[in-house]
ZADRENNU-85327 format. One record per residue (C-alpha): residue number from 1; residue in one letter; x, y, z. Coordinates in steps of 0.05 Angstrom, whole numbers, plus 5000, padded with zeros to 4 digits. Example, Ala and Ser with C-alpha at 12.3 -4.5 7.8 and 13.67 -1.06 7.14 Angstrom:
2
@pos: 1; code: a; east: 5246; north: 4910; up: 5156
@pos: 2; code: s; east: 5273; north: 4979; up: 5143
END
This chain:
343
@pos: 1; code: m; east: 3445; north: 6570; up: 2962
@pos: 2; code: a; east: 3480; north: 6518; up: 2921
@pos: 3; code: r; east: 3439; north: 6546; up: 2857
@pos: 4; code: l; east: 3460; north: 6620; up: 2877
@pos: 5; code: r; east: 3536; north: 6598; up: 2878
@pos: 6; code: s; east: 3522; north: 6566; up: 2808
@pos: 7; code: a; east: 3487; north: 6624; up: 2780
@pos: 8; code: l; east: 3545; north: 6670; up: 2809
@pos: 9; code: y; east: 3596; north: 6627; up: 2780
@pos: 10; code: a; east: 3558; north: 6626; up: 2713
@pos: 11; code: a; east: 3560; north: 6702; up: 2714
@pos: 12; code: v; east: 3637; north: 6711; up: 2731
@pos: 13; code: c; east: 3650; north: 6660; up: 2669
@pos: 14; code: l; east: 3608; north: 6698; up: 2623
@pos: 15; code: t; east: 3639; north: 6765; up: 2647
@pos: 16; code: t; east: 3711; north: 6736; up: 2638
@pos: 17; code: s; east: 3697; north: 6713; up: 2569
@pos: 18; code: i; east: 3666; north: 6778; up: 2552
@pos: 19; code: v; east: 3725; north: 6816; up: 2575
@pos: 20; code: v; east: 3785; north: 6761; up: 2550
@pos: 21; code: a; east: 3754; north: 6748; up: 2481
@pos: 22; code: p; east: 3766; north: 6813; up: 2452
@pos: 23; code: a; east: 3835; north: 6816; up: 2481
@pos: 24; code: l; east: 3857; north: 6752; up: 2454
@pos: 25; code: a; east: 3822; north: 6766; up: 2388
@pos: 26; code: q; east: 3868; north: 6833; up: 2383
@pos: 27; code: d; east: 3929; north: 6813; up: 2342
@pos: 28; code: a; east: 3994; north: 6850; up: 2358
@pos: 29; code: p; east: 4008; north: 6901; up: 2307
@pos: 30; code: v; east: 4060; north: 6888; up: 2258
@pos: 31; code: t; east: 4097; north: 6929; up: 2203
@pos: 32; code: l; east: 4117; north: 6898; up: 2137
@pos: 33; code: r; east: 4173; north: 6923; up: 2098
@pos: 34; code: l; east: 4160; north: 6914; up: 2020
@pos: 35; code: a; east: 4222; north: 6925; up: 1983
@pos: 36; code: h; east: 4230; north: 6933; up: 1906
@pos: 37; code: w; east: 4270; north: 6970; up: 1853
@pos: 38; code: l; east: 4212; north: 7009; up: 1816
@pos: 39; code: p; east: 4200; north: 7082; up: 1818
@pos: 40; code: p; east: 4130; north: 7111; up: 1853
@pos: 41; code: a; east: 4114; north: 7123; up: 1783
@pos: 42; code: h; east: 4110; north: 7055; up: 1766
@pos: 43; code: p; east: 4046; north: 7023; up: 1766
@pos: 44; code: l; east: 4058; north: 6969; up: 1813
@pos: 45; code: y; east: 4073; north: 7021; up: 1868
@pos: 46; code: p; east: 3998; north: 7036; up: 1872
@pos: 47; code: a; east: 3980; north: 6960; up: 1862
@pos: 48; code: f; east: 4026; north: 6941; up: 1921
@pos: 49; code: e; east: 3984; north: 6996; up: 1965
@pos: 50; code: a; east: 3921; north: 6977; up: 1946
@pos: 51; code: w; east: 3940; north: 6908; up: 1966
@pos: 52; code: g; east: 3969; north: 6923; up: 2030
@pos: 53; code: a; east: 3904; north: 6964; up: 2043
@pos: 54; code: s; east: 3863; north: 6905; up: 2034
@pos: 55; code: l; east: 3910; north: 6862; up: 2075
@pos: 56; code: k; east: 3908; north: 6918; up: 2133
@pos: 57; code: a; east: 3823; north: 6920; up: 2128
@pos: 58; code: a; east: 3831; north: 6843; up: 2128
@pos: 59; code: t; east: 3872; north: 6839; up: 2198
@pos: 60; code: n; east: 3827; north: 6893; up: 2230
@pos: 61; code: g; east: 3890; north: 6944; up: 2218
@pos: 62; code: s; east: 3942; north: 6898; up: 2253
@pos: 63; code: i; east: 3988; north: 6888; up: 2191
@pos: 64; code: t; east: 4010; north: 6947; up: 2156
@pos: 65; code: i; east: 4054; north: 6948; up: 2089
@pos: 66; code: t; east: 4106; north: 7001; up: 2079
@pos: 67; code: q; east: 4136; north: 7000; up: 2013
@pos: 68; code: f; east: 4210; north: 7014; up: 2001
@pos: 69; code: p; east: 4217; north: 7030; up: 1928
@pos: 70; code: s; east: 4277; north: 7054; up: 1882
@pos: 71; code: e; east: 4328; north: 7002; up: 1913
@pos: 72; code: q; east: 4323; north: 7036; up: 1981
@pos: 73; code: l; east: 4334; north: 6967; up: 2014
@pos: 74; code: g; east: 4378; north: 6933; up: 1959
@pos: 75; code: k; east: 4394; north: 6924; up: 1887
@pos: 76; code: a; east: 4343; north: 6897; up: 1838
@pos: 77; code: f; east: 4389; north: 6837; up: 1827
@pos: 78; code: d; east: 4383; north: 6815; up: 1902
@pos: 79; code: g; east: 4306; north: 6818; up: 1910
@pos: 80; code: y; east: 4298; north: 6744; up: 1927
@pos: 81; code: d; east: 4356; north: 6754; up: 1978
@pos: 82; code: l; east: 4330; north: 6813; up: 2014
@pos: 83; code: a; east: 4271; north: 6773; up: 2035
@pos: 84; code: r; east: 4314; north: 6705; up: 2048
@pos: 85; code: d; east: 4354; north: 6748; up: 2096
@pos: 86; code: g; east: 4305; north: 6792; up: 2124
@pos: 87; code: i; east: 4333; north: 6860; up: 2101
@pos: 88; code: a; east: 4259; north: 6865; up: 2076
@pos: 89; code: d; east: 4198; north: 6826; up: 2100
@pos: 90; code: i; east: 4172; north: 6818; up: 2029
@pos: 91; code: s; east: 4208; north: 6831; up: 1966
@pos: 92; code: l; east: 4196; north: 6837; up: 1893
@pos: 93; code: a; east: 4244; north: 6792; up: 1860
@pos: 94; code: n; east: 4260; north: 6780; up: 1790
@pos: 95; code: p; east: 4286; north: 6705; up: 1781
@pos: 96; code: g; east: 4318; north: 6722; up: 1713
@pos: 97; code: y; east: 4368; north: 6772; up: 1738
@pos: 98; code: q; east: 4404; north: 6707; up: 1772
@pos: 99; code: p; east: 4409; north: 6662; up: 1714
@pos: 100; code: g; east: 4414; north: 6586; up: 1730
@pos: 101; code: r; east: 4394; north: 6595; up: 1803
@pos: 102; code: f; east: 4316; north: 6588; up: 1789
@pos: 103; code: p; east: 4320; north: 6548; up: 1727
@pos: 104; code: l; east: 4248; north: 6517; up: 1732
@pos: 105; code: s; east: 4214; north: 6584; up: 1735
@pos: 106; code: a; east: 4252; north: 6600; up: 1670
@pos: 107; code: a; east: 4205; north: 6559; up: 1630
@pos: 108; code: s; east: 4157; north: 6619; up: 1631
@pos: 109; code: e; east: 4213; north: 6667; up: 1601
@pos: 110; code: l; east: 4225; north: 6623; up: 1538
@pos: 111; code: p; east: 4215; north: 6670; up: 1478
@pos: 112; code: f; east: 4146; north: 6660; up: 1436
@pos: 113; code: t; east: 4117; north: 6618; up: 1498
@pos: 114; code: i; east: 4057; north: 6669; up: 1524
@pos: 115; code: s; east: 4016; north: 6714; up: 1485
@pos: 116; code: d; east: 3980; north: 6755; up: 1538
@pos: 117; code: g; east: 4006; north: 6782; up: 1600
@pos: 118; code: k; east: 3944; north: 6775; up: 1638
@pos: 119; code: r; east: 3917; north: 6704; up: 1619
@pos: 120; code: g; east: 3990; north: 6687; up: 1620
@pos: 121; code: t; east: 3997; north: 6708; up: 1697
@pos: 122; code: t; east: 3931; north: 6665; up: 1720
@pos: 123; code: a; east: 3967; north: 6607; up: 1677
@pos: 124; code: v; east: 4035; north: 6617; up: 1709
@pos: 125; code: d; east: 4017; north: 6634; up: 1775
@pos: 126; code: e; east: 3974; north: 6569; up: 1787
@pos: 127; code: w; east: 4031; north: 6527; up: 1752
@pos: 128; code: y; east: 4091; north: 6553; up: 1797
@pos: 129; code: r; east: 4053; north: 6538; up: 1862
@pos: 130; code: k; east: 4069; north: 6462; up: 1856
@pos: 131; code: y; east: 4144; north: 6482; up: 1850
@pos: 132; code: a; east: 4153; north: 6538; up: 1890
@pos: 133; code: a; east: 4169; north: 6508; up: 1954
@pos: 134; code: k; east: 4223; north: 6469; up: 1927
@pos: 135; code: e; east: 4255; north: 6522; up: 1882
@pos: 136; code: m; east: 4243; north: 6575; up: 1927
@pos: 137; code: k; east: 4252; north: 6534; up: 1992
@pos: 138; code: d; east: 4288; north: 6599; up: 2032
@pos: 139; code: v; east: 4230; north: 6637; up: 2032
@pos: 140; code: h; east: 4149; north: 6639; up: 2034
@pos: 141; code: f; east: 4123; north: 6644; up: 1963
@pos: 142; code: c; east: 4069; north: 6693; up: 1955
@pos: 143; code: v; east: 4047; north: 6698; up: 1882
@pos: 144; code: a; east: 4078; north: 6700; up: 1812
@pos: 145; code: f; east: 4065; north: 6745; up: 1757
@pos: 146; code: m; east: 4089; north: 6757; up: 1685
@pos: 147; code: r; east: 4097; north: 6827; up: 1659
@pos: 148; code: a; east: 4080; north: 6845; up: 1590
@pos: 149; code: n; east: 4123; north: 6825; up: 1532
@pos: 150; code: a; east: 4192; north: 6859; up: 1520
@pos: 151; code: y; east: 4221; north: 6874; up: 1451
@pos: 152; code: f; east: 4294; north: 6891; up: 1418
@pos: 153; code: q; east: 4308; north: 6963; up: 1411
@pos: 154; code: s; east: 4371; north: 6991; up: 1394
@pos: 155; code: r; east: 4411; north: 7054; up: 1390
@pos: 156; code: s; east: 4449; north: 7064; up: 1321
@pos: 157; code: k; east: 4430; north: 7005; up: 1283
@pos: 158; code: p; east: 4366; north: 6965; up: 1279
@pos: 159; code: i; east: 4360; north: 6892; up: 1299
@pos: 160; code: v; east: 4311; north: 6861; up: 1252
@pos: 161; code: t; east: 4330; north: 6790; up: 1242
@pos: 162; code: p; east: 4372; north: 6742; up: 1288
@pos: 163; code: a; east: 4434; north: 6754; up: 1246
@pos: 164; code: d; east: 4435; north: 6824; up: 1269
@pos: 165; code: v; east: 4448; north: 6807; up: 1342
@pos: 166; code: k; east: 4522; north: 6776; up: 1324
@pos: 167; code: g; east: 4572; north: 6826; up: 1349
@pos: 168; code: a; east: 4522; north: 6872; up: 1385
@pos: 169; code: r; east: 4526; north: 6890; up: 1459
@pos: 170; code: i; east: 4456; north: 6879; up: 1488
@pos: 171; code: r; east: 4430; north: 6891; up: 1556
@pos: 172; code: p; east: 4386; north: 6825; up: 1564
@pos: 173; code: s; east: 4322; north: 6831; up: 1603
@pos: 174; code: d; east: 4335; north: 6764; up: 1635
@pos: 175; code: g; east: 4377; north: 6703; up: 1639
@pos: 176; code: t; east: 4339; north: 6663; up: 1580
@pos: 177; code: i; east: 4345; north: 6725; up: 1531
@pos: 178; code: a; east: 4420; north: 6730; up: 1556
@pos: 179; code: n; east: 4426; north: 6660; up: 1527
@pos: 180; code: l; east: 4398; north: 6675; up: 1467
@pos: 181; code: v; east: 4446; north: 6730; up: 1457
@pos: 182; code: t; east: 4503; north: 6689; up: 1468
@pos: 183; code: l; east: 4467; north: 6635; up: 1421
@pos: 184; code: l; east: 4462; north: 6688; up: 1368
@pos: 185; code: g; east: 4541; north: 6709; up: 1374
@pos: 186; code: g; east: 4524; north: 6784; up: 1415
@pos: 187; code: t; east: 4558; north: 6800; up: 1479
@pos: 188; code: n; east: 4509; north: 6809; up: 1540
@pos: 189; code: v; east: 4518; north: 6870; up: 1590
@pos: 190; code: q; east: 4484; north: 6853; up: 1652
@pos: 191; code: a; east: 4449; north: 6915; up: 1678
@pos: 192; code: s; east: 4385; north: 6921; up: 1721
@pos: 193; code: a; east: 4324; north: 6967; up: 1699
@pos: 194; code: p; east: 4340; north: 7027; up: 1737
@pos: 195; code: a; east: 4415; north: 7022; up: 1712
@pos: 196; code: s; east: 4398; north: 7010; up: 1638
@pos: 197; code: r; east: 4395; north: 7081; up: 1610
@pos: 198; code: d; east: 4463; north: 7096; up: 1636
@pos: 199; code: i; east: 4503; north: 7038; up: 1596
@pos: 200; code: l; east: 4468; north: 7053; up: 1535
@pos: 201; code: e; east: 4477; north: 7125; up: 1541
@pos: 202; code: r; east: 4548; north: 7114; up: 1551
@pos: 203; code: g; east: 4556; north: 7065; up: 1494
@pos: 204; code: v; east: 4571; north: 7008; up: 1541
@pos: 205; code: a; east: 4510; north: 6974; up: 1507
@pos: 206; code: d; east: 4484; north: 6980; up: 1441
@pos: 207; code: a; east: 4414; north: 6945; up: 1453
@pos: 208; code: t; east: 4362; north: 6920; up: 1500
@pos: 209; code: v; east: 4307; north: 6878; up: 1509
@pos: 210; code: f; east: 4253; north: 6919; up: 1547
@pos: 211; code: p; east: 4173; north: 6928; up: 1551
@pos: 212; code: w; east: 4146; north: 6994; up: 1518
@pos: 213; code: g; east: 4126; north: 7028; up: 1583
@pos: 214; code: s; east: 4182; north: 7018; up: 1618
@pos: 215; code: t; east: 4224; north: 7045; up: 1567
@pos: 216; code: i; east: 4197; north: 7112; up: 1576
@pos: 217; code: l; east: 4188; north: 7109; up: 1643
@pos: 218; code: f; east: 4266; north: 7094; up: 1659
@pos: 219; code: g; east: 4287; north: 7146; up: 1603
@pos: 220; code: i; east: 4310; north: 7095; up: 1558
@pos: 221; code: d; east: 4280; north: 7123; up: 1498
@pos: 222; code: k; east: 4319; north: 7182; up: 1502
@pos: 223; code: v; east: 4377; north: 7136; up: 1480
@pos: 224; code: l; east: 4347; north: 7095; up: 1434
@pos: 225; code: k; east: 4321; north: 7102; up: 1356
@pos: 226; code: y; east: 4298; north: 7032; up: 1332
@pos: 227; code: h; east: 4243; north: 6988; up: 1364
@pos: 228; code: l; east: 4228; north: 6912; up: 1335
@pos: 229; code: d; east: 4153; north: 6904; up: 1345
@pos: 230; code: m; east: 4155; north: 6830; up: 1354
@pos: 231; code: p; east: 4138; north: 6806; up: 1424
@pos: 232; code: t; east: 4196; north: 6768; up: 1446
@pos: 233; code: e; east: 4188; north: 6741; up: 1519
@pos: 234; code: m; east: 4157; north: 6756; up: 1581
@pos: 235; code: g; east: 4192; north: 6767; up: 1649
@pos: 236; code: f; east: 4175; north: 6719; up: 1711
@pos: 237; code: f; east: 4166; north: 6762; up: 1774
@pos: 238; code: t; east: 4144; north: 6735; up: 1845
@pos: 239; code: l; east: 4131; north: 6768; up: 1915
@pos: 240; code: v; east: 4165; north: 6733; up: 1971
@pos: 241; code: i; east: 4161; north: 6733; up: 2045
@pos: 242; code: n; east: 4215; north: 6725; up: 2098
@pos: 243; code: q; east: 4198; north: 6656; up: 2124
@pos: 244; code: a; east: 4213; north: 6674; up: 2197
@pos: 245; code: k; east: 4172; north: 6744; up: 2196
@pos: 246; code: y; east: 4114; north: 6700; up: 2166
@pos: 247; code: d; east: 4114; north: 6642; up: 2221
@pos: 248; code: g; east: 4118; north: 6696; up: 2272
@pos: 249; code: l; east: 4050; north: 6721; up: 2249
@pos: 250; code: s; east: 3988; north: 6701; up: 2285
@pos: 251; code: a; east: 3943; north: 6647; up: 2256
@pos: 252; code: n; east: 3898; north: 6700; up: 2237
@pos: 253; code: q; east: 3946; north: 6744; up: 2206
@pos: 254; code: r; east: 3975; north: 6687; up: 2163
@pos: 255; code: k; east: 3907; north: 6668; up: 2148
@pos: 256; code: a; east: 3895; north: 6736; up: 2120
@pos: 257; code: l; east: 3962; north: 6741; up: 2081
@pos: 258; code: d; east: 3952; north: 6673; up: 2052
@pos: 259; code: a; east: 3886; north: 6701; up: 2025
@pos: 260; code: h; east: 3927; north: 6754; up: 1993
@pos: 261; code: c; east: 3977; north: 6709; up: 1961
@pos: 262; code: t; east: 3930; north: 6678; up: 1909
@pos: 263; code: t; east: 3925; north: 6673; up: 1840
@pos: 264; code: d; east: 3867; north: 6726; up: 1838
@pos: 265; code: w; east: 3911; north: 6771; up: 1875
@pos: 266; code: a; east: 3974; north: 6758; up: 1829
@pos: 267; code: n; east: 3926; north: 6786; up: 1768
@pos: 268; code: k; east: 3901; north: 6846; up: 1809
@pos: 269; code: i; east: 3970; north: 6867; up: 1827
@pos: 270; code: n; east: 3997; north: 6857; up: 1754
@pos: 271; code: d; east: 3938; north: 6879; up: 1708
@pos: 272; code: p; east: 3956; north: 6952; up: 1711
@pos: 273; code: w; east: 4025; north: 6939; up: 1698
@pos: 274; code: v; east: 4010; north: 6900; up: 1634
@pos: 275; code: d; east: 3967; north: 6957; up: 1609
@pos: 276; code: f; east: 4013; north: 7013; up: 1628
@pos: 277; code: e; east: 4070; north: 6971; up: 1587
@pos: 278; code: e; east: 4025; north: 6954; up: 1520
@pos: 279; code: a; east: 4005; north: 7033; up: 1520
@pos: 280; code: g; east: 4078; north: 7050; up: 1514
@pos: 281; code: l; east: 4083; north: 7031; up: 1444
@pos: 282; code: a; east: 4037; north: 7086; up: 1413
@pos: 283; code: k; east: 4081; north: 7136; up: 1456
@pos: 284; code: i; east: 4138; north: 7117; up: 1426
@pos: 285; code: a; east: 4118; north: 7113; up: 1359
@pos: 286; code: a; east: 4096; north: 7184; up: 1365
@pos: 287; code: e; east: 4162; north: 7210; up: 1388
@pos: 288; code: p; east: 4207; north: 7243; up: 1335
@pos: 289; code: g; east: 4266; north: 7208; up: 1315
@pos: 290; code: h; east: 4241; north: 7138; up: 1328
@pos: 291; code: e; east: 4232; north: 7082; up: 1277
@pos: 292; code: v; east: 4184; north: 7025; up: 1299
@pos: 293; code: i; east: 4196; north: 6959; up: 1256
@pos: 294; code: k; east: 4147; north: 6909; up: 1240
@pos: 295; code: p; east: 4179; north: 6845; up: 1218
@pos: 296; code: k; east: 4162; north: 6806; up: 1162
@pos: 297; code: p; east: 4125; north: 6733; up: 1175
@pos: 298; code: e; east: 4191; north: 6696; up: 1150
@pos: 299; code: q; east: 4230; north: 6743; up: 1200
@pos: 300; code: v; east: 4190; north: 6723; up: 1253
@pos: 301; code: q; east: 4195; north: 6650; up: 1241
@pos: 302; code: a; east: 4266; north: 6658; up: 1238
@pos: 303; code: w; east: 4273; north: 6686; up: 1306
@pos: 304; code: k; east: 4226; north: 6624; up: 1330
@pos: 305; code: d; east: 4275; north: 6575; up: 1294
@pos: 306; code: a; east: 4331; north: 6612; up: 1329
@pos: 307; code: a; east: 4302; north: 6607; up: 1402
@pos: 308; code: k; east: 4289; north: 6533; up: 1397
@pos: 309; code: p; east: 4360; north: 6509; up: 1425
@pos: 310; code: l; east: 4335; north: 6547; up: 1488
@pos: 311; code: t; east: 4284; north: 6500; up: 1505
@pos: 312; code: e; east: 4333; north: 6440; up: 1508
@pos: 313; code: q; east: 4383; north: 6478; up: 1546
@pos: 314; code: w; east: 4329; north: 6498; up: 1596
@pos: 315; code: a; east: 4310; north: 6419; up: 1603
@pos: 316; code: k; east: 4381; north: 6404; up: 1617
@pos: 317; code: e; east: 4386; north: 6459; up: 1672
@pos: 318; code: t; east: 4322; north: 6440; up: 1705
@pos: 319; code: a; east: 4338; north: 6365; up: 1701
@pos: 320; code: k; east: 4404; north: 6388; up: 1741
@pos: 321; code: a; east: 4367; north: 6418; up: 1790
@pos: 322; code: g; east: 4322; north: 6358; up: 1806
@pos: 323; code: f; east: 4255; north: 6374; up: 1771
@pos: 324; code: d; east: 4225; north: 6332; up: 1713
@pos: 325; code: s; east: 4224; north: 6380; up: 1661
@pos: 326; code: t; east: 4188; north: 6348; up: 1607
@pos: 327; code: t; east: 4130; north: 6340; up: 1663
@pos: 328; code: a; east: 4134; north: 6412; up: 1680
@pos: 329; code: l; east: 4138; north: 6446; up: 1613
@pos: 330; code: n; east: 4081; north: 6399; up: 1588
@pos: 331; code: e; east: 4040; north: 6425; up: 1652
@pos: 332; code: l; east: 4054; north: 6499; up: 1639
@pos: 333; code: n; east: 4034; north: 6488; up: 1560
@pos: 334; code: a; east: 3969; north: 6453; up: 1588
@pos: 335; code: a; east: 3957; north: 6515; up: 1640
@pos: 336; code: l; east: 3973; north: 6562; up: 1578
@pos: 337; code: a; east: 3928; north: 6534; up: 1540
@pos: 338; code: a; east: 3869; north: 6525; up: 1587
@pos: 339; code: h; east: 3873; north: 6600; up: 1595
@pos: 340; code: n; east: 3881; north: 6619; up: 1525
@pos: 341; code: a; east: 3952; north: 6647; up: 1536
@pos: 342; code: k; east: 4001; north: 6600; up: 1488
@pos: 343; code: f; east: 4034; north: 6640; up: 1435
END
């Protein structure tokens, strides 16, 4: 009888484990809202779709990513705060839209620093992970990536040398380029990417610093004529997650999300964007009424010399924020060299 009771007890335990285990393993379904300012035609849109599909598969369907493009949840300038405040669960943030707020990351935006958007993304994402928790402490950091280089492009007067910036009204691509414009005697006209055509078309700005493909995507080529074919700087972008939303996920869901917040995924998301931007130059050159200007070596050197004070300015701002600027910059340069991404 004792043996029978033991056998029955074991059978009950086995049955219970069979019934209960799947229930415990089944995570509650969660929909995460991903906010950004880009239109569905932008290459990041399908890249985010692929990222979301992979995450959904990794969580047995329990996490669904829903995109809110074209500033549906908030303006491009507010990307970081959309995630911080829970307006979005995940957000594309361009720290350069808020000059001075994220000084360390701006090292990657210094002109003539990074030669290649793909290899640069590998280097920068690896480098920034050490610092993200301190500089972006209000959110959960996911990935960082670098879009392709941006270029000086203007309406009625070509910008070929640093002297041509003096007196010009320029829409900068980020805070670092804004500092360069000020340094050279120009005036900054702040506008997000979606608003750039409007300010150029109305004559509020004379020129902009923009990557090739997006110049066409946002219709900015319709109001420009001169294009300086000199890679000037790359923009730093991140995907950031609302901390409370991240903490509220199950352990399995967090593990899956972490596996999608890696340097490898930073490249998978960003590589199509780099290809898209670089392909835009040939399209612009083929448009009637456009002049693509290739600067002479001495002109490029003049730009490099003119941009040198920005590194010192960056170091001061970074030190004020509590970072060791010398170490951070040395680490960034080492990462860029290791991945053959140094300008």
